N, C-alpha and C positions, 0 to 999 in steps of 0.2 A: 652451277650458278652460285655466286657468292653474295650473301646478304650482309649489308652493313647497316648499323643504326642510323636512323634519320637524324640529321644535324639538329633539328628542333628539339627532339626528345633528349639529346645529350645536354642541351642548354637547360631544359626544364629540370633534369636530374640535379644540375648544379644549384638550382634555386631551392631545392627541398632542404628543410632544416635537418641538421644532424642531431641525434639524441645525445644528451649530455647528462652526467650525474648531477643530482640536485645537491646544493650545499647542505651541510649537516643541519643547520637551523631550519631550512625549508623542509627537509625530510622529516624532522621531528614535528613540525607544524602539520604536515600531511598526515602523519601517524596520529596526532592528536585529533585532527579532523575526522579521521576514520573511526576513532574511538567515540567521538561525539555522534557520528552518524549511526553507529551501532546502538548507542543509548537511545537515540531518537526512534530508531526502528523498533527497539524493544518496547518503548513506551507506546508507540503507535499500535503495536500488537495488543498490549494490555488494554488500551483505550477502546480498540475495536471489539475486544471480547466483552468489555463492560457495556458498550453500546448494544451489542447483540443481546445481552442479557436484559437490558432495560427495554429494548424493543419487544422482546417476548413477553415481559411482564405487562407492558402497555397494551399489547394486542390481547392478552388474556383479560385484562381489566375492561377494555373497550367491548370485547365480545360479551362479557358479563353484564355491562350496563345496557347494551343494545338488547340482549335477551330479556333483561328485567323490564325494560320499558316498551318493547315492541312485540314480543311474542305473547300469545295468549297464555293465561295462567297455567293451563294444563300442559303446555309445551316448554315451560321454563325449567332450567336445569338447577333447581334449588333443592332437590331432594323430594319434593312433593309431586313431581310429575309422574304420570302413569305411563308405562311403556307397553 
């Protein structure tokens, strides 16, 4: 049995774009864009680390305020509590 390509698929292959090299100016712009992307990703990483640190500080302060105002005096974590 001999299999031949379907005529429709041959026409579709002709419609697919061919890969071409980018001109020098475009290639350098892409490289510059990649550098900017790397800088943005590095800044994003630094900002996320700062945010995580701030969230931890906020949580610690919030817990302290809640403990101070809502817990009975003998259960507060201010050094005067009895365990």
